[in-house]
Steps between C-alpha positions, in 0.01 A plus 500: 500500500181705466298224669751503785466877531118495505465202737415718803245716317372191318413316822347814655292534182347153554347623826405830338327314214284303745395824673430687174297205367258569788480868392730604786847654515793455738725803534681353801669210318847656463528627857362177646761311297776725642374440855503123446861519382609702804320269743650180359854640480503663845349190661774287346797735554419678827281247681697199378185325384547208256476640147200287384302607808598864449380481139167357617470785752555754223236335281273483806524879545411568137212252526371684809499823302303322227257377766463854641429637151245226437320549832476876453361453148252222587393576859533880528403541132774754426613557140814297416675816377466673838580187701819419313607865488487495880677166543766611249594789729478281811730237346747769389512655849543164676778404257694821565449488877588133541808521278611847620522569124807274485560211262549152648813319380688171565199288410502120532546305177145364511362849433710562190473160331219618269737764364749234393503369144538171316601436140228408251612464139794730563278765662512587870150475647420617855306270732276796579396515135401132511296560815318794336408291193379212722282744700349637178425148381334418832295821501393438140381148583306611811329792323414300189427150626358529853172621647684743728664660197169542319353656815769771486391591147132487600549740793683741271226483234199550726536458878126531570401235245780278631368536856145421392599168343654391831871578460640662820639818342658630823687173550627511140619860543667426832675197351625709205656767725658241729643309204631827356682555832662157466627591152643828633687298762648272235598812304676623818718189500576545128599862561728405788654217296566725201657792692660302785373749762183596683425844353249727681481719189389215272149505356490870413379450140391134508130582550496715184700240306273216614178684413649596163595136432149382589325757280742453208437126531134551416337482845218754527516746791122468512527134600391164367717484190863405449753219466777449755757408234434839341631657820831320451521646149415843644776466762750411227388802295560728799838332559607542137386864508696576818802306368496680167469843661791418734718388208410825321623693803158637594484614865294281735250778573406509130455123508237544772342780294475279192363207703228730637406612149497134391250392769267795422513412128429132573199583720373746237507221240315269741238767565 
């Protein structure tokens, strides 16, 4: 149940891990995810577009935001913090304007299938949970066993030394931000499937939760060090914390407060 609850944040955190491994940060992830969800649902419901194509359009929008972040970081040489702070606000504004701040309902079945469950040993497991675990396995393999994965670590450790040995650091960075955008798009679909609606107010705390999951999972905010599977553990820790506080009757605003304290403590330990 906890894995099902953290699936959205967990997939966002994969993209966030890739960015943080390069010593960057992506504050826009939650709002970009919300925009992807609104685009895919409105395209399917209001424009009558086939659901698979609408989903691809939503993922395409989040990927474009990743591309914009990457280009601004690599070509204009802006700090990732400033770039993603700007694109976070842009994505939020576009989401509210395009949706008129209204949720999108009556979604086609294709968009909610990942929210459905199947029985495994007497336990109901959501398809979205399976997808998240598969994505973590894929990301782990790429980062650990491929040259492209090692380049991500190298850029995070020392970008100048990496450039001098012939690795195209800008191309690696651009690829990381684009790939992160793809993961945010997949998270959009998971969010839509879990709630059954396109919600323009989604993604409000996902960026904090994702960064917290990454840092708790052992990835250094200073780049070059971390294990992707640790991020999954971090996401589960955040999920258990939020779940426990909810069961104790703690108000949601205090949950955000405690999550904020948690991420500061985790970074302090890393430092």
